[in-house]
PDB file of N, CA, C and O in Angstrom:
ATOM      1  N   UNK A   1      32.777  96.783  73.462  1.00  0.00           N
ATOM      2  CA  UNK A   1      33.702  96.592  74.382  1.00  0.00           C
ATOM      3  C   UNK A   1      34.053  96.631  75.920  1.00  0.00           C
ATOM      4  O   UNK A   1      33.563  96.332  77.009  1.00  0.00           O
ATOM      5  N   UNK A   2      35.479  97.315  75.227  1.00  0.00           N
ATOM      6  CA  UNK A   2      36.301  98.334  76.188  1.00  0.00           C
ATOM      7  C   UNK A   2      36.152  98.436  77.432  1.00  0.00           C
ATOM      8  O   UNK A   2      36.652  97.919  78.431  1.00  0.00           O
ATOM      9  N   UNK A   3      34.997  99.563  77.093  1.00  0.00           N
ATOM     10  CA  UNK A   3      33.815 101.195  77.538  1.00  0.00           C
ATOM     11  C   UNK A   3      32.594  99.622  78.577  1.00  0.00           C
ATOM     12  O   UNK A   3      32.411  99.637  79.795  1.00  0.00           O
ATOM     13  N   UNK A   4      32.155  98.792  77.845  1.00  0.00           N
ATOM     14  CA  UNK A   4      31.124  98.155  78.887  1.00  0.00           C
ATOM     15  C   UNK A   4      31.474  97.025  80.037  1.00  0.00           C
ATOM     16  O   UNK A   4      30.646  96.547  80.812  1.00  0.00           O
ATOM     17  N   UNK A   5      32.787  96.720  79.985  1.00  0.00           N
ATOM     18  CA  UNK A   5      33.678  96.329  80.958  1.00  0.00           C
ATOM     19  C   UNK A   5      33.860  97.294  82.268  1.00  0.00           C
ATOM     20  O   UNK A   5      33.572  96.933  83.409  1.00  0.00           O
ATOM     21  N   UNK A   6      34.527  98.928  81.825  1.00  0.00           N
ATOM     22  CA  UNK A   6      34.621  99.591  82.068  1.00  0.00           C
ATOM     23  C   UNK A   6      33.814  99.994  82.803  1.00  0.00           C
ATOM     24  O   UNK A   6      34.415 100.019  83.877  1.00  0.00           O
ATOM     25  N   UNK A   7      32.847 100.333  82.969  1.00  0.00           N
ATOM     26  CA  UNK A   7      31.127 100.722  83.835  1.00  0.00           C
ATOM     27  C   UNK A   7      30.493  99.838  84.183  1.00  0.00           C
ATOM     28  O   UNK A   7      29.392 100.008  84.707  1.00  0.00           O
ATOM     29  N   UNK A   8      31.356  97.928  83.857  1.00  0.00           N
ATOM     30  CA  UNK A   8      30.705  97.038  84.907  1.00  0.00           C
ATOM     31  C   UNK A   8      31.338  96.780  85.936  1.00  0.00           C
ATOM     32  O   UNK A   8      30.821  96.110  86.830  1.00  0.00           O
ATOM     33  N   UNK A   9      32.483  97.219  86.016  1.00  0.00           N
ATOM     34  CA  UNK A   9      33.748  97.805  87.194  1.00  0.00           C
ATOM     35  C   UNK A   9      33.447  98.543  87.592  1.00  0.00           C
ATOM     36  O   UNK A   9      33.339  98.358  88.805  1.00  0.00           O
ATOM     37  N   UNK A  10      33.092  99.769  87.202  1.00  0.00           N
ATOM     38  CA  UNK A  10      33.242 100.896  88.055  1.00  0.00           C
ATOM     39  C   UNK A  10      32.312 100.167  88.688  1.00  0.00           C
ATOM     40  O   UNK A  10      32.611 100.077  89.879  1.00  0.00           O
ATOM     41  N   UNK A  11      30.918  99.380  88.318  1.00  0.00           N
ATOM     42  CA  UNK A  11      29.748  99.652  89.330  1.00  0.00           C
ATOM     43  C   UNK A  11      29.738  98.409  89.861  1.00  0.00           C
ATOM     44  O   UNK A  11      28.646  98.219  90.396  1.00  0.00           O
ATOM     45  N   UNK A  12      30.314  97.664  89.939  1.00  0.00           N
ATOM     46  CA  UNK A  12      30.773  96.877  91.162  1.00  0.00           C
ATOM     47  C   UNK A  12      30.949  97.404  91.900  1.00  0.00           C
ATOM     48  O   UNK A  12      30.272  97.443  92.927  1.00  0.00           O
ATOM     49  N   UNK A  13      32.344  98.273  91.565  1.00  0.00           N
ATOM     50  CA  UNK A  13      33.123  99.307  92.906  1.00  0.00           C
ATOM     51  C   UNK A  13      32.445  99.982  93.901  1.00  0.00           C
ATOM     52  O   UNK A  13      32.452  99.894  95.129  1.00  0.00           O
ATOM     53  N   UNK A  14      31.683 100.883  92.871  1.00  0.00           N
ATOM     54  CA  UNK A  14      31.204 101.964  93.705  1.00  0.00           C
ATOM     55  C   UNK A  14      29.756 101.125  93.758  1.00  0.00           C
ATOM     56  O   UNK A  14      28.853 101.794  93.256  1.00  0.00           O
ATOM     57  N   UNK A  15      29.390 100.012  94.177  1.00  0.00           N
ATOM     58  CA  UNK A  15      28.433  98.978  95.141  1.00  0.00           C
ATOM     59  C   UNK A  15      29.375  98.193  96.238  1.00  0.00           C
ATOM     60  O   UNK A  15      28.990  97.882  97.365  1.00  0.00           O
ATOM     61  N   UNK A  16      30.354  97.997  95.834  1.00  0.00           N
ATOM     62  CA  UNK A  16      31.033  97.157  96.982  1.00  0.00           C
ATOM     63  C   UNK A  16      31.609  98.913  97.719  1.00  0.00           C
ATOM     64  O   UNK A  16      31.878  98.860  98.919  1.00  0.00           O
ATOM     65  N   UNK A  17      31.730  99.955  97.216  1.00  0.00           N
ATOM     66  CA  UNK A  17      31.785 101.217  98.072  1.00  0.00           C
ATOM     67  C   UNK A  17      31.642 101.473  99.288  1.00  0.00           C
ATOM     68  O   UNK A  17      32.381 101.600 100.264  1.00  0.00           O
ATOM     69  N   UNK A  18      29.317 101.597  98.821  1.00  0.00           N
ATOM     70  CA  UNK A  18      28.635 101.823  99.309  1.00  0.00           C
ATOM     71  C   UNK A  18      27.919 100.624 100.190  1.00  0.00           C
ATOM     72  O   UNK A  18      27.261 100.893 101.195  1.00  0.00           O
ATOM     73  N   UNK A  19      28.086  99.428  99.770  1.00  0.00           N
ATOM     74  CA  UNK A  19      28.080  98.112 100.734  1.00  0.00           C
ATOM     75  C   UNK A  19      28.576  98.677 102.058  1.00  0.00           C
ATOM     76  O   UNK A  19      27.926  98.890 103.082  1.00  0.00           O
ATOM     77  N   UNK A  20      29.917  98.882 101.807  1.00  0.00           N
ATOM     78  CA  UNK A  20      30.927  98.805 103.395  1.00  0.00           C
ATOM     79  C   UNK A  20      30.662 100.508 103.770  1.00  0.00           C
ATOM     80  O   UNK A  20      31.087 100.553 104.925  1.00  0.00           O
ATOM     81  N   UNK A  21      30.208 101.878 103.435  1.00  0.00           N
ATOM     82  CA  UNK A  21      29.607 102.339 104.161  1.00  0.00           C
ATOM     83  C   UNK A  21      28.400 102.653 104.924  1.00  0.00           C
ATOM     84  O   UNK A  21      28.194 103.387 105.890  1.00  0.00           O
ATOM     85  N   UNK A  22      27.787 102.017 104.335  1.00  0.00           N
ATOM     86  CA  UNK A  22      26.361 101.062 105.081  1.00  0.00           C
ATOM     87  C   UNK A  22      26.637 100.113 106.122  1.00  0.00           C
ATOM     88  O   UNK A  22      25.812  99.763 106.966  1.00  0.00           O
ATOM     89  N   UNK A  23      27.816  99.708 106.040  1.00  0.00           N
ATOM     90  CA  UNK A  23      28.272  98.028 106.864  1.00  0.00           C
ATOM     91  C   UNK A  23      28.569  99.469 107.901  1.00  0.00           C
ATOM     92  O   UNK A  23      27.731  99.712 108.769  1.00  0.00           O
ATOM     93  N   UNK A  24      29.640 100.268 107.770  1.00  0.00           N
ATOM     94  CA  UNK A  24      30.794 100.259 108.708  1.00  0.00           C
ATOM     95  C   UNK A  24      29.243 101.122 109.817  1.00  0.00           C
ATOM     96  O   UNK A  24      28.787 100.418 110.718  1.00  0.00           O
ATOM     97  N   UNK A  25      28.700 102.376 109.633  1.00  0.00           N
ATOM     98  CA  UNK A  25      26.843 102.856 109.803  1.00  0.00           C
ATOM     99  C   UNK A  25      26.605 101.966 110.979  1.00  0.00           C
ATOM    100  O   UNK A  25      26.772 102.252 112.165  1.00  0.00           O
ATOM    101  N   UNK A  26      26.112 100.641 110.368  1.00  0.00           N
ATOM    102  CA  UNK A  26      26.110  99.738 110.726  1.00  0.00           C
ATOM    103  C   UNK A  26      26.391  99.326 112.306  1.00  0.00           C
ATOM    104  O   UNK A  26      25.609  99.125 113.235  1.00  0.00           O
ATOM    105  N   UNK A  27      27.701  99.290 112.227  1.00  0.00           N
ATOM    106  CA  UNK A  27      28.029  98.685 113.289  1.00  0.00           C
ATOM    107  C   UNK A  27      28.242  99.886 113.730  1.00  0.00           C
ATOM    108  O   UNK A  27      29.374  99.665 114.160  1.00  0.00           O
ATOM    109  N   UNK A  28      27.965 101.587 114.104  1.00  0.00           N
ATOM    110  CA  UNK A  28      28.319 101.731 115.039  1.00  0.00           C
ATOM    111  C   UNK A  28      26.718 102.630 115.268  1.00  0.00           C
ATOM    112  O   UNK A  28      26.672 103.852 115.412  1.00  0.00           O
ATOM    113  N   UNK A  29      25.969 102.073 115.262  1.00  0.00           N
ATOM    114  CA  UNK A  29      24.620 102.069 115.051  1.00  0.00           C
ATOM    115  C   UNK A  29      24.217 101.046 116.076  1.00  0.00           C
ATOM    116  O   UNK A  29      23.485 101.240 117.046  1.00  0.00           O
ATOM    117  N   UNK A  30      24.842  99.862 115.694  1.00  0.00           N
ATOM    118  CA  UNK A  30      23.862  98.201 115.858  1.00  0.00           C
ATOM    119  C   UNK A  30      25.470  97.687 116.389  1.00  0.00           C
ATOM    120  O   UNK A  30      25.921  98.611 117.066  1.00  0.00           O
ATOM    121  N   UNK A  31      26.010  97.069 116.347  1.00  0.00           N
ATOM    122  CA  UNK A  31      27.146  96.440 116.596  1.00  0.00           C
ATOM    123  C   UNK A  31      27.009  95.048 116.095  1.00  0.00           C
ATOM    124  O   UNK A  31      27.587  94.360 115.253  1.00  0.00           O
ATOM    125  N   UNK A  32      25.628  94.828 117.268  1.00  0.00           N
ATOM    126  CA  UNK A  32      25.616  92.849 117.633  1.00  0.00           C
ATOM    127  C   UNK A  32      24.480  92.808 116.137  1.00  0.00           C
ATOM    128  O   UNK A  32      24.917  91.856 115.490  1.00  0.00           O
ATOM    129  N   UNK A  33      23.498  93.294 115.503  1.00  0.00           N
ATOM    130  CA  UNK A  33      23.432  93.196 114.606  1.00  0.00           C
ATOM    131  C   UNK A  33      24.307  93.608 112.884  1.00  0.00           C
ATOM    132  O   UNK A  33      24.043  93.128 111.782  1.00  0.00           O
ATOM    133  N   UNK A  34      25.220  94.503 113.204  1.00  0.00           N
ATOM    134  CA  UNK A  34      26.089  94.241 112.161  1.00  0.00           C
ATOM    135  C   UNK A  34      27.416  93.011 112.112  1.00  0.00           C
ATOM    136  O   UNK A  34      28.125  92.505 111.242  1.00  0.00           O
ATOM    137  N   UNK A  35      27.289  92.932 113.211  1.00  0.00           N
ATOM    138  CA  UNK A  35      28.047  90.537 113.364  1.00  0.00           C
ATOM    139  C   UNK A  35      27.353  89.826 112.652  1.00  0.00           C
ATOM    140  O   UNK A  35      27.745  89.085 111.750  1.00  0.00           O
ATOM    141  N   UNK A  36      25.762  90.092 113.182  1.00  0.00           N
ATOM    142  CA  UNK A  36      25.462  89.030 112.574  1.00  0.00           C
ATOM    143  C   UNK A  36      24.929  89.461 111.047  1.00  0.00           C
ATOM    144  O   UNK A  36      24.129  88.749 110.441  1.00  0.00           O
ATOM    145  N   UNK A  37      25.273  90.262 110.690  1.00  0.00           N
ATOM    146  CA  UNK A  37      24.718  90.257 108.836  1.00  0.00           C
ATOM    147  C   UNK A  37      26.282  89.415 108.488  1.00  0.00           C
ATOM    148  O   UNK A  37      26.486  88.477 107.718  1.00  0.00           O
ATOM    149  N   UNK A  38      27.608  90.449 109.727  1.00  0.00           N
ATOM    150  CA  UNK A  38      29.095  89.816 108.788  1.00  0.00           C
ATOM    151  C   UNK A  38      29.070  88.679 108.977  1.00  0.00           C
ATOM    152  O   UNK A  38      29.733  88.067 108.140  1.00  0.00           O
ATOM    153  N   UNK A  39      28.424  87.843 109.983  1.00  0.00           N
ATOM    154  CA  UNK A  39      28.777  85.919 109.874  1.00  0.00           C
ATOM    155  C   UNK A  39      27.906  86.167 109.432  1.00  0.00           C
ATOM    156  O   UNK A  39      27.821  87.322 109.848  1.00  0.00           O
ATOM    157  N   UNK A  40      26.725  85.969 108.615  1.00  0.00           N
ATOM    158  CA  UNK A  40      25.608  86.024 107.840  1.00  0.00           C
ATOM    159  C   UNK A  40      26.055  85.732 106.733  1.00  0.00           C
ATOM    160  O   UNK A  40      25.944  84.641 106.176  1.00  0.00           O
ATOM    161  N   UNK A  41      27.067  87.528 105.982  1.00  0.00           N
ATOM    162  CA  UNK A  41      27.624  87.382 104.705  1.00  0.00           C
ATOM    163  C   UNK A  41      28.413  85.679 104.149  1.00  0.00           C
ATOM    164  O   UNK A  41      28.322  84.785 103.308  1.00  0.00           O
ATOM    165  N   UNK A  42      29.138  86.110 105.295  1.00  0.00           N
ATOM    166  CA  UNK A  42      30.776  84.677 105.503  1.00  0.00           C
ATOM    167  C   UNK A  42      29.874  83.410 104.868  1.00  0.00           C
ATOM    168  O   UNK A  42      29.781  83.164 103.666  1.00  0.00           O
ATOM    169  N   UNK A  43      29.168  82.587 106.068  1.00  0.00           N
ATOM    170  CA  UNK A  43      28.541  81.988 105.251  1.00  0.00           C
ATOM    171  C   UNK A  43      27.878  82.147 103.807  1.00  0.00           C
ATOM    172  O   UNK A  43      28.716  82.064 102.910  1.00  0.00           O
ATOM    173  N   UNK A  44      26.696  82.335 103.417  1.00  0.00           N
ATOM    174  CA  UNK A  44      26.109  82.679 102.385  1.00  0.00           C
ATOM    175  C   UNK A  44      27.626  82.868 100.762  1.00  0.00           C
ATOM    176  O   UNK A  44      27.645  82.352  99.645  1.00  0.00           O
ATOM    177  N   UNK A  45      28.491  83.698 101.367  1.00  0.00           N
ATOM    178  CA  UNK A  45      29.265  83.988  99.938  1.00  0.00           C
ATOM    179  C   UNK A  45      30.406  81.987 100.485  1.00  0.00           C
ATOM    180  O   UNK A  45      31.055  81.546  99.536  1.00  0.00           O
ATOM    181  N   UNK A  46      30.466  81.312 101.543  1.00  0.00           N
ATOM    182  CA  UNK A  46      31.633  79.954 101.477  1.00  0.00           C
ATOM    183  C   UNK A  46      33.060  80.360 102.480  1.00  0.00           C
ATOM    184  O   UNK A  46      34.045  79.666 102.732  1.00  0.00           O
ATOM    185  N   UNK A  47      32.765  81.563 102.853  1.00  0.00           N
ATOM    186  CA  UNK A  47      33.724  81.891 103.314  1.00  0.00           C
ATOM    187  C   UNK A  47      34.053  80.201 104.953  1.00  0.00           C
ATOM    188  O   UNK A  47      35.005  79.458 105.193  1.00  0.00           O
ATOM    189  N   UNK A  48      32.703  80.378 105.564  1.00  0.00           N
ATOM    190  CA  UNK A  48      31.977  79.830 106.671  1.00  0.00           C
ATOM    191  C   UNK A  48      31.374  79.161 106.533  1.00  0.00           C
ATOM    192  O   UNK A  48      30.377  79.488 105.890  1.00  0.00           O
ATOM    193  N   UNK A  49      31.507  77.182 107.179  1.00  0.00           N
ATOM    194  CA  UNK A  49      30.587  76.398 106.945  1.00  0.00           C
ATOM    195  C   UNK A  49      29.094  76.663 107.939  1.00  0.00           C
ATOM    196  O   UNK A  49      29.183  77.724 108.557  1.00  0.00           O
ATOM    197  N   UNK A  50      28.353  76.240 108.083  1.00  0.00           N
ATOM    198  CA  UNK A  50      26.536  76.383 107.981  1.00  0.00           C
ATOM    199  C   UNK A  50      26.676  76.492 109.981  1.00  0.00           C
ATOM    200  O   UNK A  50      25.710  76.844 110.658  1.00  0.00           O
ATOM    201  N   UNK A  51      27.625  76.229 110.411  1.00  0.00           N
ATOM    202  CA  UNK A  51      27.845  76.283 111.602  1.00  0.00           C
ATOM    203  C   UNK A  51      28.165  77.790 112.304  1.00  0.00           C
ATOM    204  O   UNK A  51      27.558  78.382 113.196  1.00  0.00           O
ATOM    205  N   UNK A  52      29.770  78.291 111.275  1.00  0.00           N
ATOM    206  CA  UNK A  52      30.197  80.007 111.550  1.00  0.00           C
ATOM    207  C   UNK A  52      31.770  79.591 111.738  1.00  0.00           C
ATOM    208  O   UNK A  52      32.827  80.206 111.880  1.00  0.00           O
ATOM    209  N   UNK A  53      31.377  78.262 111.667  1.00  0.00           N
ATOM    210  CA  UNK A  53      33.538  77.640 111.278  1.00  0.00           C
ATOM    211  C   UNK A  53      33.822  78.427 109.630  1.00  0.00           C
ATOM    212  O   UNK A  53      33.037  78.974 108.855  1.00  0.00           O
ATOM    213  N   UNK A  54      35.548  78.133 109.552  1.00  0.00           N
ATOM    214  CA  UNK A  54      35.641  78.650 108.599  1.00  0.00           C
ATOM    215  C   UNK A  54      36.130  77.556 107.637  1.00  0.00           C
ATOM    216  O   UNK A  54      36.701  76.687 108.296  1.00  0.00           O
ATOM    217  N   UNK A  55      36.119  77.283 106.355  1.00  0.00           N
ATOM    218  CA  UNK A  55      35.910  76.465 106.593  1.00  0.00           C
ATOM    219  C   UNK A  55      36.848  75.039 105.970  1.00  0.00           C
ATOM    220  O   UNK A  55      37.620  75.751 105.328  1.00  0.00           O
ATOM    221  N   UNK A  56      37.357  73.617 105.676  1.00  0.00           N
ATOM    222  CA  UNK A  56      39.053  73.688 105.581  1.00  0.00           C
ATOM    223  C   UNK A  56      39.715  74.097 103.906  1.00  0.00           C
ATOM    224  O   UNK A  56      40.916  74.343 103.793  1.00  0.00           O
ATOM    225  N   UNK A  57      39.196  74.114 103.228  1.00  0.00           N
ATOM    226  CA  UNK A  57      40.023  74.538 102.571  1.00  0.00           C
ATOM    227  C   UNK A  57      40.336  76.651 102.461  1.00  0.00           C
ATOM    228  O   UNK A  57      40.904  76.985 101.421  1.00  0.00           O
ATOM    229  N   UNK A  58      40.061  77.556 103.223  1.00  0.00           N
ATOM    230  CA  UNK A  58      40.472  77.450 103.276  1.00  0.00           C
ATOM    231  C   UNK A  58      41.350  77.836 104.678  1.00  0.00           C
ATOM    232  O   UNK A  58      42.180  78.742 104.606  1.00  0.00           O
ATOM    233  N   UNK A  59      41.129  77.098 105.980  1.00  0.00           N
ATOM    234  CA  UNK A  59      41.718  77.179 106.686  1.00  0.00           C
ATOM    235  C   UNK A  59      43.803  77.160 106.518  1.00  0.00           C
ATOM    236  O   UNK A  59      44.794  77.557 107.130  1.00  0.00           O
ATOM    237  N   UNK A  60      43.314  76.177 104.878  1.00  0.00           N
ATOM    238  CA  UNK A  60      44.009  75.347 104.909  1.00  0.00           C
ATOM    239  C   UNK A  60      45.702  75.862 103.733  1.00  0.00           C
ATOM    240  O   UNK A  60      46.636  75.069 103.614  1.00  0.00           O
TER     241      UNK A  60
END
């Protein structure tokens, strides 16, 4: 069981590392698109509301 958790953890971390590398590449190649994607990600993850403003729970 511990082995499976370790594999899942490492896979998750690798996925996040890959995402960050791709995002940094996009930021250099197309800063405007990177900004749009970042905002969409923050909305999808619940940090920002649909208008792009920080949610009250985040600010308090």
